[in-house]
N, CA, C and O atoms as a DFTB+ gen file, in Angstrom:
184 C
 N C O
     1  1       0.792     -61.821      73.868
     2  2       0.043     -61.214      74.955
     3  2       0.255     -62.076      76.204
     4  3       0.082     -63.294      76.180
     5  1       0.625     -61.419      77.265
     6  2       0.890     -62.147      78.498
     7  2      -0.416     -62.484      79.220
     8  3      -1.479     -61.951      78.903
     9  1      -0.305     -63.364      80.175
    10  2      -1.471     -63.755      80.961
    11  2      -2.047     -62.560      81.706
    12  3      -3.265     -62.418      81.815
    13  1      -1.174     -61.704      82.215
    14  2      -1.632     -60.518      82.939
    15  2      -2.432     -59.603      82.022
    16  3      -3.459     -59.061      82.432
    17  1      -1.972     -59.424      80.783
    18  2      -2.700     -58.590      79.824
    19  2      -4.045     -59.210      79.469
    20  3      -5.041     -58.499      79.336
    21  1      -4.081     -60.529      79.316
    22  2      -5.339     -61.210      79.007
    23  2      -6.341     -61.020      80.137
    24  3      -7.523     -60.782      79.892
    25  1      -5.865     -61.127      81.377
    26  2      -6.743     -60.956      82.535
    27  2      -7.263     -59.519      82.595
    28  3      -8.442     -59.294      82.870
    29  1      -6.387     -58.552      82.338
    30  2      -6.796     -57.143      82.367
    31  2      -7.856     -56.874      81.299
    32  3      -8.837     -56.179      81.566
    33  1      -7.670     -57.417      80.095
    34  2      -8.653     -57.230      79.027
    35  2      -9.979     -57.891      79.366
    36  3     -11.042     -57.339      79.084
    37  1      -9.920     -59.072      79.969
    38  2     -11.142     -59.768      80.366
    39  2     -11.900     -58.958      81.417
    40  3     -13.125     -58.860      81.359
    41  1     -11.184     -58.384      82.370
    42  2     -11.827     -57.562      83.403
    43  2     -12.505     -56.347      82.786
    44  3     -13.600     -55.970      83.204
    45  1     -11.861     -55.727      81.787
    46  2     -12.469     -54.580      81.110
    47  2     -13.771     -54.990      80.429
    48  3     -14.770     -54.276      80.514
    49  1     -13.762     -56.136      79.755
    50  2     -14.977     -56.611      79.076
    51  2     -16.073     -56.919      80.083
    52  3     -17.239     -56.605      79.843
    53  1     -15.716     -57.528      81.205
    54  2     -16.695     -57.840      82.247
    55  2     -17.308     -56.560      82.795
    56  3     -18.521     -56.484      82.995
    57  1     -16.469     -55.550      83.039
    58  2     -16.975     -54.263      83.544
    59  2     -17.942     -53.630      82.553
    60  3     -18.978     -53.096      82.948
    61  1     -17.604     -53.689      81.255
    62  2     -18.492     -53.131      80.234
    63  2     -19.829     -53.860      80.216
    64  3     -20.884     -53.234      80.115
    65  1     -19.779     -55.184      80.315
    66  2     -21.021     -55.966      80.325
    67  2     -21.860     -55.661      81.557
    68  3     -23.083     -55.561      81.467
    69  1     -21.209     -55.513      82.707
    70  2     -21.945     -55.192      83.932
    71  2     -22.628     -53.830      83.826
    72  3     -23.753     -53.660      84.295
    73  1     -21.940     -52.850      83.204
    74  2     -22.560     -51.534      83.002
    75  2     -23.758     -51.638      82.078
    76  3     -24.782     -50.999      82.319
    77  1     -23.646     -52.437      81.019
    78  2     -24.774     -52.622      80.110
    79  2     -25.945     -53.286      80.813
    80  3     -27.091     -52.876      80.632
    81  1     -25.670     -54.302      81.607
    82  2     -26.737     -54.996      82.334
    83  2     -27.429     -54.029      83.286
    84  3     -28.656     -54.017      83.380
    85  1     -26.644     -53.217      83.990
    86  2     -27.228     -52.247      84.917
    87  2     -28.102     -51.252      84.157
    88  3     -29.195     -50.913      84.611
    89  1     -27.629     -50.783      83.006
    90  2     -28.403     -49.835      82.214
    91  2     -29.720     -50.443      81.766
    92  3     -30.771     -49.814      81.893
    93  1     -29.671     -51.651      81.249
    94  2     -30.877     -52.292      80.713
    95  2     -31.871     -52.623      81.822
    96  3     -33.077     -52.659      81.581
    97  1     -31.374     -52.866      83.034
    98  2     -32.263     -53.196      84.152
    99  2     -32.738     -51.968      84.912
   100  3     -33.606     -52.070      85.779
   101  1     -32.179     -50.817      84.594
   102  2     -32.510     -49.589      85.315
   103  2     -33.926     -49.144      84.956
   104  3     -34.224     -48.874      83.793
   105  1     -34.769     -49.072      85.935
   106  2     -36.174     -48.713      85.686
   107  2     -36.350     -47.228      85.387
   108  3     -37.424     -46.821      84.943
   109  1     -35.319     -46.405      85.620
   110  2     -35.419     -44.975      85.340
   111  2     -35.391     -44.661      83.852
   112  3     -35.776     -43.564      83.447
   113  1     -34.945     -45.600      83.037
   114  2     -34.884     -45.380      81.598
   115  2     -36.166     -45.910      80.967
   116  3     -36.305     -47.109      80.725
   117  1     -37.086     -45.012      80.709
   118  2     -38.379     -45.412      80.154
   119  2     -38.406     -45.335      78.637
   120  3     -39.327     -45.849      78.001
   121  1     -37.388     -44.688      78.050
   122  2     -37.397     -44.562      76.598
   123  2     -37.157     -45.927      75.949
   124  3     -36.626     -46.856      76.559
   125  1     -37.561     -45.999      74.726
   126  2     -37.419     -47.251      73.992
   127  2     -35.941     -47.566      73.800
   128  3     -35.150     -46.696      73.436
   129  1     -35.581     -48.821      74.051
   130  2     -34.192     -49.237      73.934
   131  2     -34.048     -50.118      72.700
   132  3     -34.576     -51.229      72.641
   133  1     -33.332     -49.606      71.736
   134  2     -33.107     -50.367      70.514
   135  2     -31.613     -50.393      70.243
   136  3     -30.944     -49.359      70.262
   137  1     -31.106     -51.582      69.995
   138  2     -29.698     -51.729      69.648
   139  2     -29.639     -52.375      68.284
   140  3     -30.220     -53.438      68.064
   141  1     -28.943     -51.739      67.374
   142  2     -28.785     -52.288      66.035
   143  2     -27.408     -52.931      65.929
   144  3     -26.385     -52.253      66.021
   145  1     -27.394     -54.223      65.738
   146  2     -26.148     -54.944      65.571
   147  2     -25.930     -55.228      64.094
   148  3     -26.831     -55.702      63.402
   149  1     -24.741     -54.937      63.624
   150  2     -24.415     -55.265      62.246
   151  2     -24.146     -56.761      62.177
   152  3     -23.455     -57.329      63.023
   153  1     -24.699     -57.372      61.170
   154  2     -24.499     -58.813      61.013
   155  2     -23.766     -59.059      59.714
   156  3     -24.107     -58.502      58.671
   157  1     -22.763     -59.896      59.796
   158  2     -22.015     -60.263      58.613
   159  2     -22.463     -61.667      58.230
   160  3     -22.308     -62.618      58.995
   161  1     -23.016     -61.772      57.040
   162  2     -23.500     -63.058      56.566
   163  2     -22.607     -63.502      55.425
   164  3     -22.420     -62.788      54.440
   165  1     -22.065     -64.685      55.579
   166  2     -21.189     -65.211      54.547
   167  2     -21.840     -66.431      53.911
   168  3     -22.376     -67.301      54.598
   169  1     -21.782     -66.475      52.598
   170  2     -22.276     -67.648      51.894
   171  2     -21.107     -68.606      51.698
   172  3     -20.105     -68.271      51.066
   173  1     -21.256     -69.780      52.241
   174  2     -20.211     -70.787      52.117
   175  2     -20.778     -71.996      51.394
   176  3     -21.882     -72.462      51.677
   177  1     -20.002     -72.478      50.471
   178  2     -20.430     -73.632      49.695
   179  2     -19.636     -74.834      50.173
   180  3     -18.409     -74.784      50.256
   181  1     -20.342     -75.918      50.488
   182  2     -19.678     -77.110      50.971
   183  2     -19.130     -77.916      49.818
   184  3     -18.529     -78.969      50.032
């Protein structure tokens, strides 16, 4: 992956995060906001 591609991907992620921040801060959305994140738990033995 070239540097240009890495920068383009980073910009896409930043734009997505900015849209999420705007949505969560938008006072027009009065409905309950719940996000379910899947969590992967691994048991590791030392």
